[in-house]
N, C-alpha and C positions, 0 to 999 in steps of 0.2 A: 358529774355535775351537769354536763351537756345533755346526757340521756334523761336526767330528771327534768330538765327544762322542757324537753320535747314532749313530755307527758302532762304538762300543766294545762289548765283551762285556756290560758292566753295563747298557747301554741295551737290548741285545737281551734280557737277562734280565727287565728291567722290563716290556718290551713283552709278553713271553710270560706273565708273571705277572699282567698287567692283565686284569680281567674283560672278556670279550667283550661287545659291545653286545647287549642283550637283543633278542630277535626282536620284530618289530612287526607288528600287524595293520592298521596305518593304510591301506596301499594297498587292502586288502580292504574296509574300511569306506567308504573314499572311492569305490571303484568301485561298490559297491552304492548309495550315495547318488546318485552321478552317473547310474547306470542309471535310478533312479526319476525324476530330474529330466528326463532325455531323454525318457522315456516320457510324462511329463506334458506337456512342451512340444510333443511331436509329436501329441498327441491333444486338446489343449485347443481348444475350450471344452467338450468332452464333451456336446454338446447336439444335438438334432434328428437323432438317428441314423435312417437310412433305408436301404432296400435298392433299388438301381437295377437289379438284375438283371444286373449286369456281373460276369463271373468275377473273383475276387479277384486273380488273377495276370495279368490282361489287360494291365496297365501294363508288365509286364516286357519284352515284345517289341513295345511300341508305338513309334511314330515319335518322332524327336527332338522334345522339347517346343517349342512355338512361342514361348513367352515365358520367357525366362530372362536372368539378369544375372550378371556375374562376381561381384558381391557375394553373391548367393544361393549360388553354387557354393562360394565361400570359406567362407561361414557353415556350410554342410553339411559341409565337410571339417573345419573347426576344431571343430565341435560334437562330432564323434566321435573326434577325436585324443586328448583326455584319457582317454576310455573305453578305447581300445586300450592306451594307456600304463599306466593303472592296473591293468587286467586282467592285462596281461603281468607286471607287478610282483607282483600278488597271487598269481599262479599259478606263480611261479618254483620252488616246492618240489615241484611235480608231477614224476613220473618223466619223464626226458628233459630236465629243466632248462629253459634259456632257449628252446631250439628249440620244444619242445612248448608252452610258455607262450605264445610269440608266435603260433604257429599257431592255438591254441585261442582266443586273444583275437581274432584276425582273423575266425575263423569265427563266434564268438559275436556280435561286433559287426555282422557282415554279416547274420546271421540275425535279430538284433534289429531292424535297419533294415528288413529284408524284412517281418517281422511287423507293424511299425508302419505301413509303407506300405500293406500289405494292409488293415489296419483303417481307414485313411483313406478307403477306398472307401465306408464307411458314414457319413462325416462331411461334411455339405454345405459346411463352411467349409474343408475340406482337399482337396487334389488329389494322389493318389499319382503318383510320377514315377520312371521308371527312372534318370533323371539324378541325382535325389536319392539313390537307392539306391547308385549307383556312387560318388558323392562321399562318402557315409557310409562305405562299405566302404574307400575310399581313405584317409579320415581315420583309421579304425581301424588300417589297415595301417601308416600313418606313425607313429602312436603306439606300436604294438607294436615297430616297428623301432627307434625311439628307446630304448624300454625294453630291447630286446635288446642294443643297443650300449653303453648306459650304465647299465643296470639294477643291476648288481652294485655299482657304486660308489655309486649313489644309495641303494640299499637299505641299504648299510653306513652311509652318512652319516645316513640317517633314524634308524637304530637308535642311533647315537652321540648325536644331538641329543635323542632321547627319553630316553636315560639321563642326560644332563646337565641337561635342563630340566624333565622331567615327573616327577610323583610316582610311586612304584612301586605303583600301585593297579591292580586288575583292570579291563580294558577302558577304560583311559585314552584310547586312540585313539578310541573311540566318543564320549567326551566332547569331544574336539577336533573331531570332525565335527559334533556338535551346536552347538558354538560357531561353527563356520563357517556352519552353516545360519542361526544367529541373525544373523550379520553380513549374510547375504544378505537377510534381511527388512528391513534398514535401507536398502536401495536402492529401496524402494517409497515414493514421495512421498505416498501417500494414507494410510499407516498412522501412528498416533500414535508419536512418538519413543519408541524402546525398547519400545513396546507390542506384546505378543504375546497370543495366546489369544482374539482377537476373533472369536467364532463367527459374527458377523453377516456376515463376509466369506465364510463357508462355507455357512451356512443363513440363511434369512430370519428375523430377530429384530428387535423394536422396542426401542430404548433405554428403559430404565426411568426415566431422568431426562430431562425435556424440556430443550431448550437454553436456558441463561441464562448471561450472561457470567461471573457470580461462580461458579456451580456448575461450569461448564466449567473455570474456572481451578483450582478446588480439586481436581477429579477428575483433570485433566491432570497437575498437580503430584504427586498421590498415585500415579498410575500410573507416572510416570517415576521417582519415588523408589523404589517397590517394585522395579521392574525393574533399576534401577541396583544395588541390593543383590543381587538374584538373580544377575545376570551377574557381578558382582564376586566373590561368594562361590563361584559355580560355577567360574569360571576359577581362583580361588585353590586350590580343591580339586585341580585338575589339576596345579598347579605344584609343583616340588620346592622345599624350603626354601632350597637353595643357588642358586636361579635368580633371585634378586632379584625376588621376586613382586610387591612394591609397584610397582616401576618397570615391570614387565611389565603390570600392571593399568592403569596410567596410559596406557601406549602402546596398549593394546587399546581403551580408551575413546576415545582420540584417533582411532584408526583408524575406529571405528564412526561417530563424528561426521563424519569426513572423507568416508566413504562416503555418509552422508546428505546432506551438503552438495553433493558432486559429482553425486549422482543428481538432486537437485532442480534444480541448474543445467542439467543436460543434458536431463532429461526434461520439465521444466516451462518454466523460463526462467532466464537468468543472474541477473536481479534477484531471483528467488525462492530463491536458493541458501541463504540463512539464514532462510527462512520458518519453519523448525522452532524457531528460538530465540525462543520466545514468553516472556512473563513466567512462565507456568506451567512451562515447560520449565526456565527458569533456576532457579526455586525448587525444582523437583523434583530437578534435578542437584545443587544445593547440599545439600539435606536428605539425599538418597540418598548423596551422597559422604561427608558427615559420619558418618552412621550406619554406612556400610560401613567407614570407617576404624576405628570402635570395634569392630565385629564381627570384624574381622580379628585382633584381639587374643585372641579366644576360642579354645578347643580345636576341633579339626577336626570332631568329631561335632556339637558345638553349632552350628558354622557351617553345616554341611549341613542341620541341622534348621531353622535360621532361614531358609536359602535356600528350603526347601520351603514354609514359611509365607508368606514374601514372594511366592513364585511364585503360590500360590493366591490371595492377596489381590490381587495385580496383575491376575490373570486375571479375577477377579470384577469389579474396578473398571473394567477396560477395556470390559466388556460393559454397564456402566451408563452409560458416558460417551457423551453425544450426539455426533453428527457435527459437525465444525468447519465452519461455513459458508465460511470462507476456503479450506479445503482443497477443498471441493466446487466452489467457483468456479474455483479454479486447475485442478482436474482436468477441468472442463468444457471448458477451452481447451487441454487437453493432447492433442496428436495422437500417440497411442501408436504407430501404424505397426508396425514390426517388434518393438516392445517389448510388444505386446498379450499374447502368450503368456507372456513373461517376467513381466509385471505380475500376471497371473493366478496364476502359479506362486508369486511372493513372497507374495501374499495367503494362499494355502493354507498355505504353510510357516509364516507368522506365526500363522495361526489354530491350527494343530495343534502348534506347537513346545512349549508348556508340557505338553501331554499325553504327550509323549515324554520331556521333560526331567525331569518329576517322578518317574516310575519309575526313571530312571537315578540321580537323586540318592538315592532311597530305597535302591537296591541298593548304592551307594557308601557311604552312611552306615552301613550294617550291617557293613561290612568295615573301617571305620576303627578 
Protein backbone atom coordinates (compact mmCIF):
# COMPACT_ATOMS: atom_id res chain seq x y z
CA UNK A 1 0.00 0.00 0.00
CA UNK A 2 2.77 2.43 1.00
CA UNK A 3 4.74 1.62 -2.14
CA UNK A 4 1.66 2.26 -4.27
CA UNK A 5 1.16 5.67 -2.67
CA UNK A 6 4.77 6.59 -3.42
CA UNK A 7 4.09 6.22 -7.16
CA UNK A 8 0.96 8.37 -7.29
CA UNK A 9 0.86 11.79 -9.03
CA UNK A 10 0.33 13.43 -5.62
CA UNK A 11 3.56 11.94 -4.30
CA UNK A 12 5.41 13.11 -7.41
CA UNK A 13 4.05 16.62 -6.91
CA UNK A 14 5.15 16.66 -3.27
CA UNK A 15 8.65 15.55 -4.24
CA UNK A 16 8.86 18.28 -6.91
CA UNK A 17 7.65 20.97 -4.51
CA UNK A 18 9.99 19.93 -1.67
CA UNK A 19 12.98 22.25 -1.28
CA UNK A 20 16.19 20.75 -2.65
CA UNK A 21 18.97 20.00 -0.18
CA UNK A 22 21.09 23.10 0.27
CA UNK A 23 24.58 22.93 -1.12
CA UNK A 24 27.27 22.03 1.37
CA UNK A 25 30.90 23.07 1.65
CA UNK A 26 31.68 20.32 4.13
CA UNK A 27 33.87 18.28 1.70
CA UNK A 28 35.89 21.44 0.94
CA UNK A 29 36.46 22.27 4.61
CA UNK A 30 37.29 18.66 5.44
CA UNK A 31 39.74 18.34 2.55
CA UNK A 32 41.55 21.55 3.60
CA UNK A 33 41.75 20.39 7.21
CA UNK A 34 42.95 16.95 6.16
CA UNK A 35 45.56 18.51 3.88
CA UNK A 36 46.99 20.41 6.86
CA UNK A 37 46.99 17.27 9.00
CA UNK A 38 48.86 15.26 6.36
CA UNK A 39 51.41 18.02 5.85
CA UNK A 40 52.04 18.27 9.57
CA UNK A 41 52.34 14.51 10.10
CA UNK A 42 54.73 14.22 7.13
CA UNK A 43 57.10 16.94 8.37
CA UNK A 44 56.94 16.48 12.14
CA UNK A 45 59.00 17.20 14.28
CA UNK A 46 60.10 20.25 12.22
CA UNK A 47 63.51 20.19 13.89
CA UNK A 48 67.20 20.09 12.94
CA UNK A 49 66.75 21.01 9.31
CA UNK A 50 69.98 20.46 7.35
CA UNK A 51 71.25 20.25 3.77
CA UNK A 52 73.02 17.01 2.79
CA UNK A 53 73.79 18.21 -0.69
CA UNK A 54 71.52 15.55 -2.23
CA UNK A 55 69.29 16.58 -5.15
CA UNK A 56 65.70 16.89 -3.88
CA UNK A 57 64.38 14.47 -6.50
CA UNK A 58 67.14 11.87 -6.16
CA UNK A 59 64.81 9.51 -4.31
CA UNK A 60 62.40 9.27 -7.26
CA UNK A 61 64.58 6.97 -9.36
CA UNK A 62 66.37 5.36 -6.40
CA UNK A 63 66.44 1.60 -5.88
CA UNK A 64 63.69 -0.24 -4.04
CA UNK A 65 63.94 0.64 -0.32
CA UNK A 66 65.77 -1.95 1.74
CA UNK A 67 63.50 -1.74 4.77
CA UNK A 68 59.74 -1.75 4.34
CA UNK A 69 56.72 -3.55 5.79
CA UNK A 70 53.22 -4.26 4.57
CA UNK A 71 51.94 -2.19 7.49
CA UNK A 72 53.88 0.87 6.31
CA UNK A 73 52.59 0.46 2.77
CA UNK A 74 49.00 0.14 4.00
CA UNK A 75 49.36 3.22 6.22
CA UNK A 76 50.66 5.31 3.32
CA UNK A 77 47.78 4.20 1.08
CA UNK A 78 45.09 4.70 3.72
CA UNK A 79 46.49 8.07 4.79
CA UNK A 80 45.90 9.59 1.35
CA UNK A 81 42.66 7.78 0.51
CA UNK A 82 40.44 10.28 2.42
CA UNK A 83 42.27 13.18 0.77
CA UNK A 84 41.49 11.89 -2.72
CA UNK A 85 37.89 11.16 -1.74
CA UNK A 86 37.27 14.57 -0.17
CA UNK A 87 39.02 16.53 -2.92
CA UNK A 88 37.03 14.75 -5.62
CA UNK A 89 33.81 15.59 -3.77
CA UNK A 90 34.82 19.20 -3.17
CA UNK A 91 35.73 19.77 -6.83
CA UNK A 92 32.59 18.23 -8.35
CA UNK A 93 31.24 21.63 -9.45
CA UNK A 94 34.22 22.31 -11.71
CA UNK A 95 33.67 22.20 -15.48
CA UNK A 96 33.82 18.60 -16.58
CA UNK A 97 32.03 17.25 -13.51
CA UNK A 98 33.14 14.00 -11.91
CA UNK A 99 35.87 13.22 -14.45
CA UNK A 100 37.78 16.45 -14.03
CA UNK A 101 37.27 16.42 -10.25
CA UNK A 102 38.74 12.92 -9.94
CA UNK A 103 41.69 13.66 -12.22
CA UNK A 104 42.54 16.94 -10.46
CA UNK A 105 42.25 15.22 -7.06
CA UNK A 106 44.72 12.51 -8.11
CA UNK A 107 47.16 15.03 -9.55
CA UNK A 108 46.94 17.29 -6.50
CA UNK A 109 47.41 14.43 -4.02
CA UNK A 110 50.37 13.06 -5.98
CA UNK A 111 52.04 16.48 -6.26
CA UNK A 112 51.45 17.11 -2.55
CA UNK A 113 53.11 13.81 -1.68
CA UNK A 114 56.02 14.62 -4.02
CA UNK A 115 56.52 18.03 -2.39
CA UNK A 116 56.43 16.60 1.13
CA UNK A 117 58.82 13.78 0.24
CA UNK A 118 61.22 16.35 -1.22
CA UNK A 119 61.08 18.43 1.96
CA UNK A 120 61.95 15.34 3.99
CA UNK A 121 65.42 15.51 2.43
CA UNK A 122 66.18 18.28 4.93
CA UNK A 123 64.75 16.49 7.99
CA UNK A 124 67.11 14.09 9.80
CA UNK A 125 64.21 12.14 11.31
CA UNK A 126 62.55 11.46 7.94
CA UNK A 127 63.65 9.54 4.86
CA UNK A 128 62.08 10.31 1.46
CA UNK A 129 60.97 7.24 -0.44
CA UNK A 130 59.71 6.58 -3.94
CA UNK A 131 57.70 3.70 -2.51
CA UNK A 132 55.92 6.07 -0.13
CA UNK A 133 55.23 8.41 -3.04
CA UNK A 134 53.73 5.59 -5.10
CA UNK A 135 51.55 4.40 -2.19
CA UNK A 136 50.35 7.93 -1.47
CA UNK A 137 49.43 8.45 -5.13
CA UNK A 138 47.65 5.09 -5.16
CA UNK A 139 45.70 6.00 -2.04
CA UNK A 140 44.65 9.32 -3.57
CA UNK A 141 43.53 7.53 -6.74
CA UNK A 142 41.48 4.97 -4.80
CA UNK A 143 39.75 7.75 -2.88
CA UNK A 144 39.03 9.70 -6.07
CA UNK A 145 37.59 6.60 -7.75
CA UNK A 146 35.30 5.97 -4.78
CA UNK A 147 34.09 9.55 -4.98
CA UNK A 148 33.63 9.23 -8.76
CA UNK A 149 31.47 6.12 -8.37
CA UNK A 150 29.42 7.16 -5.35
CA UNK A 151 30.04 10.88 -5.01
CA UNK A 152 26.70 12.09 -6.35
CA UNK A 153 24.71 9.96 -3.94
CA UNK A 154 26.97 10.84 -1.01
CA UNK A 155 26.88 14.53 -1.87
CA UNK A 156 23.07 14.51 -1.97
CA UNK A 157 22.86 12.63 1.32
CA UNK A 158 25.24 15.06 3.03
CA UNK A 159 23.05 17.96 1.90
CA UNK A 160 19.90 16.25 3.18
CA UNK A 161 21.44 15.53 6.59
CA UNK A 162 22.71 19.08 6.84
CA UNK A 163 19.25 20.42 6.08
CA UNK A 164 17.63 18.13 8.67
CA UNK A 165 20.14 18.39 11.51
CA UNK A 166 22.10 21.63 11.22
CA UNK A 167 21.05 25.21 11.81
CA UNK A 168 20.77 27.43 8.72
CA UNK A 169 23.74 29.63 9.62
CA UNK A 170 26.64 30.70 7.45
CA UNK A 171 29.67 28.38 7.40
CA UNK A 172 28.04 25.80 9.63
CA UNK A 173 30.24 23.21 7.93
CA UNK A 174 33.36 24.95 9.23
CA UNK A 175 31.92 24.67 12.74
CA UNK A 176 31.50 20.92 12.24
CA UNK A 177 35.15 20.63 11.20
CA UNK A 178 36.21 22.54 14.31
CA UNK A 179 34.19 20.16 16.49
CA UNK A 180 35.86 17.24 14.73
CA UNK A 181 39.27 18.77 15.43
CA UNK A 182 38.32 19.11 19.08
CA UNK A 183 37.38 15.44 19.19
CA UNK A 184 40.82 14.67 17.78
CA UNK A 185 42.46 16.43 20.73
CA UNK A 186 40.76 14.03 23.15
CA UNK A 187 42.80 11.15 21.74
CA UNK A 188 46.00 12.49 23.35
CA UNK A 189 46.52 10.93 26.81
CA UNK A 190 48.78 13.72 28.01
CA UNK A 191 46.37 16.64 27.64
CA UNK A 192 43.96 17.62 30.39
CA UNK A 193 40.44 16.28 29.82
CA UNK A 194 38.59 18.69 27.48
CA UNK A 195 41.50 21.10 27.95
CA UNK A 196 42.56 23.17 24.93
CA UNK A 197 44.69 26.25 24.45
CA UNK A 198 47.67 24.99 26.45
CA UNK A 199 50.44 27.00 24.80
CA UNK A 200 53.08 25.15 26.80
CA UNK A 201 52.72 22.31 24.30
CA UNK A 202 53.61 24.74 21.51
CA UNK A 203 56.12 27.10 23.16
CA UNK A 204 58.16 26.86 26.33
CA UNK A 205 56.22 28.37 29.24
CA UNK A 206 56.40 27.76 32.97
CA UNK A 207 53.13 27.17 34.87
CA UNK A 208 52.21 30.16 37.02
CA UNK A 209 50.94 27.91 39.82
CA UNK A 210 53.29 25.34 41.43
CA UNK A 211 51.91 21.85 41.83
CA UNK A 212 49.91 21.12 44.96
CA UNK A 213 47.16 18.55 45.28
CA UNK A 214 44.45 21.00 46.31
CA UNK A 215 45.29 23.72 43.77
CA UNK A 216 45.54 21.15 40.98
CA UNK A 217 42.14 19.73 41.95
CA UNK A 218 40.52 23.19 41.79
CA UNK A 219 42.17 24.19 38.53
CA UNK A 220 41.44 20.86 36.85
CA UNK A 221 37.76 21.06 37.80
CA UNK A 222 37.54 24.67 36.61
CA UNK A 223 39.19 23.91 33.25
CA UNK A 224 36.91 20.95 32.59
CA UNK A 225 33.79 22.87 33.66
CA UNK A 226 34.63 25.80 31.38
CA UNK A 227 35.34 23.60 28.39
CA UNK A 228 32.23 21.50 28.97
CA UNK A 229 30.19 24.69 28.65
CA UNK A 230 32.20 25.83 25.61
CA UNK A 231 31.78 22.62 23.65
CA UNK A 232 28.15 22.19 24.59
CA UNK A 233 27.23 25.75 23.59
CA UNK A 234 29.36 25.54 20.45
CA UNK A 235 27.66 22.33 19.32
CA UNK A 236 24.21 23.68 20.21
CA UNK A 237 24.80 26.69 17.97
CA UNK A 238 25.29 24.38 15.01
CA UNK A 239 22.22 22.20 15.64
CA UNK A 240 18.74 22.88 14.30
CA UNK A 241 15.94 23.12 16.84
CA UNK A 242 14.15 20.15 15.29
CA UNK A 243 17.24 17.90 15.59
CA UNK A 244 16.71 16.97 19.29
CA UNK A 245 19.75 19.06 20.30
CA UNK A 246 19.84 17.96 23.95
CA UNK A 247 20.04 14.29 23.01
CA UNK A 248 22.66 15.09 20.38
CA UNK A 249 24.79 16.94 22.95
CA UNK A 250 24.68 14.01 25.36
CA UNK A 251 25.72 11.65 22.56
CA UNK A 252 28.56 13.98 21.58
CA UNK A 253 29.98 14.12 25.10
CA UNK A 254 29.68 10.34 25.44
CA UNK A 255 31.64 10.01 22.18
CA UNK A 256 34.35 12.37 23.43
CA UNK A 257 34.77 10.43 26.69
CA UNK A 258 34.78 7.14 24.79
CA UNK A 259 37.59 8.43 22.55
CA UNK A 260 39.53 9.51 25.63
CA UNK A 261 39.06 6.13 27.29
CA UNK A 262 39.98 4.12 24.22
CA UNK A 263 43.06 6.24 23.50
CA UNK A 264 44.34 5.85 27.07
CA UNK A 265 43.79 2.09 26.95
CA UNK A 266 45.59 1.67 23.62
CA UNK A 267 48.37 4.24 23.89
CA UNK A 268 49.24 3.91 27.59
CA UNK A 269 47.88 0.74 29.18
CA UNK A 270 44.48 -0.97 29.52
CA UNK A 271 44.49 -0.42 33.29
CA UNK A 272 44.85 3.33 32.66
CA UNK A 273 41.77 3.56 30.44
CA UNK A 274 39.86 5.58 33.06
CA UNK A 275 42.83 7.49 34.44
CA UNK A 276 41.18 10.71 33.26
CA UNK A 277 38.27 10.17 35.67
CA UNK A 278 39.89 11.98 38.59
CA UNK A 279 37.99 13.71 41.42
CA UNK A 280 38.63 17.02 39.69
CA UNK A 281 37.28 15.66 36.41
CA UNK A 282 34.12 14.35 38.06
CA UNK A 283 33.48 17.69 39.75
CA UNK A 284 34.23 19.63 36.57
CA UNK A 285 31.89 17.51 34.46
CA UNK A 286 29.14 17.84 37.05
CA UNK A 287 29.44 21.61 37.45
CA UNK A 288 29.92 22.17 33.73
CA UNK A 289 26.96 19.95 32.89
CA UNK A 290 24.62 21.75 35.29
CA UNK A 291 25.66 25.22 34.09
CA UNK A 292 25.41 24.11 30.47
CA UNK A 293 21.87 22.83 31.03
CA UNK A 294 20.86 26.27 32.35
CA UNK A 295 22.63 28.15 29.56
CA UNK A 296 20.83 26.14 26.91
CA UNK A 297 17.61 27.87 27.98
CA UNK A 298 18.99 31.27 26.94
CA UNK A 299 18.65 32.95 23.51
CA UNK A 300 21.17 32.10 20.82
CA UNK A 301 23.21 35.32 20.92
CA UNK A 302 23.64 35.11 24.69
CA UNK A 303 24.68 31.46 24.42
CA UNK A 304 27.38 32.32 21.90
CA UNK A 305 28.63 35.21 24.04
CA UNK A 306 28.84 32.96 27.11
CA UNK A 307 30.67 30.33 25.06
CA UNK A 308 33.29 32.94 24.13
CA UNK A 309 33.72 34.00 27.76
CA UNK A 310 34.04 30.39 28.94
CA UNK A 311 36.52 29.69 26.14
CA UNK A 312 38.79 32.54 27.19
CA UNK A 313 38.50 31.56 30.86
CA UNK A 314 39.30 27.90 30.16
CA UNK A 315 42.29 28.84 27.97
CA UNK A 316 43.69 31.08 30.71
CA UNK A 317 43.20 28.47 33.42
CA UNK A 318 44.76 25.62 31.46
CA UNK A 319 47.96 27.64 31.12
CA UNK A 320 48.00 28.22 34.90
CA UNK A 321 47.50 24.56 35.71
CA UNK A 322 50.69 22.67 36.65
CA UNK A 323 51.49 19.35 35.03
CA UNK A 324 49.94 16.28 36.61
CA UNK A 325 52.74 14.04 38.00
CA UNK A 326 50.63 10.95 37.28
CA UNK A 327 50.33 11.87 33.61
CA UNK A 328 54.06 12.53 33.37
CA UNK A 329 54.83 9.13 34.90
CA UNK A 330 52.41 7.36 32.58
CA UNK A 331 53.81 9.11 29.52
CA UNK A 332 57.37 8.25 30.54
CA UNK A 333 56.44 4.58 30.08
CA UNK A 334 54.47 5.25 26.89
CA UNK A 335 56.21 3.87 23.83
CA UNK A 336 54.76 6.08 21.16
CA UNK A 337 56.24 4.28 18.16
CA UNK A 338 54.11 5.02 15.08
CA UNK A 339 51.98 7.37 17.18
CA UNK A 340 54.83 9.87 17.73
CA UNK A 341 53.78 12.08 14.82
CA UNK A 342 50.10 11.70 15.69
CA UNK A 343 50.73 12.73 19.30
CA UNK A 344 52.63 15.83 18.24
CA UNK A 345 49.78 16.69 15.91
CA UNK A 346 47.12 16.40 18.62
CA UNK A 347 49.16 18.61 20.95
CA UNK A 348 49.35 21.36 18.35
CA UNK A 349 45.67 21.10 17.48
CA UNK A 350 44.74 21.25 21.17
CA UNK A 351 47.00 24.24 21.74
CA UNK A 352 45.70 26.28 18.81
CA UNK A 353 42.02 25.23 18.82
CA UNK A 354 40.62 28.08 20.98
CA UNK A 355 42.35 30.70 18.85
CA UNK A 356 40.45 29.45 15.81
CA UNK A 357 37.18 28.72 17.60
CA UNK A 358 36.87 32.17 19.17
CA UNK A 359 36.85 34.12 15.87
CA UNK A 360 34.36 31.61 14.49
CA UNK A 361 32.04 32.08 17.48
CA UNK A 362 32.36 35.84 17.13
CA UNK A 363 31.40 35.72 13.46
CA UNK A 364 28.45 33.39 14.13
CA UNK A 365 27.22 35.50 17.06
CA UNK A 366 27.00 38.61 14.89
CA UNK A 367 24.69 36.85 12.44
CA UNK A 368 22.26 35.31 14.91
